[in-house]
C-alpha positions, 0 to 999 in steps of 0.5 A: 501534501500535494496539492488537489491540484498539481500534475503530481497528483493527477498523475495518478490513479487515486479511489477510495474503496468502504466495504464490510469487514468480513469482505474487507481481504476478499477486496483487497486481494482480487485488486492487487491480483488483478493489477501485479503489474502497477504499484500499488499504495494502501492505507491502513488506520493502525501498525498491526493492521499493516503488519497483518495484511502485509503478511497474510499478503505474502502468504499469497504470493502477493510482493509487500513493502511495508511503511508504518511508525513504529518503523527506524527512520532508515527502514522508512526511508529505505522502503520508500526508496525501493518502492519508488525506483530512487533505491 
């Protein structure tokens, strides 16, 4: 966990959005389309949500990497390294 007063925390923009469930994908899609030139991390409450939204985003031609607790450790680490440009 990164302390709130650290330089690492300050280097990133943090946003929390709450919206009605029926608008959730529309909001996510719009946000991501406007930020295709940036790396974005989206947190979901379940593995099923991660898989659902990543598959849906790919259908709309928005690249998505998935990381969740049910992945094998090496795949989880490789995805993280790919996302962070360390791999």
